[in-house]
N, C-alpha and C positions, 0 to 999 in steps of 0.2 A: 626453270630458268627463264629469265625475262628476255623478251625480244624487243628490238627497236620497232618504231612505227613502220619504218621502211620494210623491215623483214616481215612484219605482219601483213603489209599490203602485198608484198611479193608472194608470200605463202598463200594468201587468200586468192589471189589471181591464179596462181599456179595450181593450188589444190582445190579450188572451187568451193572452199568452205566459208565464203563470205555470207553473212546474214542477208537473205533476200530482201528484207526491209531496207537495209542500207543500200543495196543495189538499186532498188526502186526509188529511194530518196535521191540518190546521186543522179539518176537518170532524169527524174522530174525537175530537179534543180537546174541541171544542165540545159534542159529544153527551155525552161523559163528564162534563164540567163541569156541564151542565144536570141530568143524572141524579143526580150527587152533591149538587147544591144541593137537589134535590127529595127526596132520601133522608131519611126521618124519623129514622132511628136515629143515635145518636151513637157514635163510637168514638174510641179514644185518638189515633190518627194522622190524623184528618180534616184538621187544619190542614196537615200535611205534604203530603197529597194535593192540597189546594187550592193550596198554594204551587208545587208542582211542575207542576201542570196550567197554572198561570199562566205558569210559565217555558217550558213547551212551546209555549203559545200565542204568547208573545213571540218564541221562536225561529222559529216558522212565519211570523210577521208580518214578520220581518227578512229572509226569503229562505231559502236553503238552509242548514239548520243543520248544526253539526258532529256527526258520528255519536257520538263518545264522550259528548257532552253529552246527546244524545237518549237514549242507552241508560242513562245515569246517572239521568235523570229518570224514565224508564220503570221502572227497578228500584225507585226510591223510591216511586213511585205504586203499583206492584204490591205492595210490602211493606206499604204503608199501607192499601190497600183490598182486597188479594187475598182476604181471607176474607169479604168482603161479597158473597155470591152474587148479590144483586140487581144488582150493577154489573159482573158478569163479562163479559157480552156487549160492553159498551162498552169495558171494559179490553182485551179481545181485539182490538177494532177499533183501539185506539191502538197496541197491540203490532204489529199487522200494518202499520199506517201507518209506524211507526218502522222496521220491517224493510224497507220499500221503499227506504230510504236505504243499505242494505247488507245482505248476507246474514246468516244467523245467526252469532252469535259462535262462535269455535272451540270444538269440543267439543259443539255442539248439532247436532241433526238431521243 
């Protein structure tokens, strides 16, 4: 029997059967979103970072996301805020959370 997204979320929270990778991704994205919102400086690609973080949050809320979509969003976020050193720790957490869904892309590490 098919369940709605909301039922899946409620079941996951209540039953504790949520994928730990999704939990980690959701937490890392949430931390980076909060830090970005609190960051006083403006930079040209801030809107892109906000949009892609929202996309990552939506993917995490829907269950196990598709790896290519995760990596695309991560690349756009890194390009948008990669030079903002105040956000580097949280960006690294998001990258590690994305890496939990699959090893490094060919040619890395």
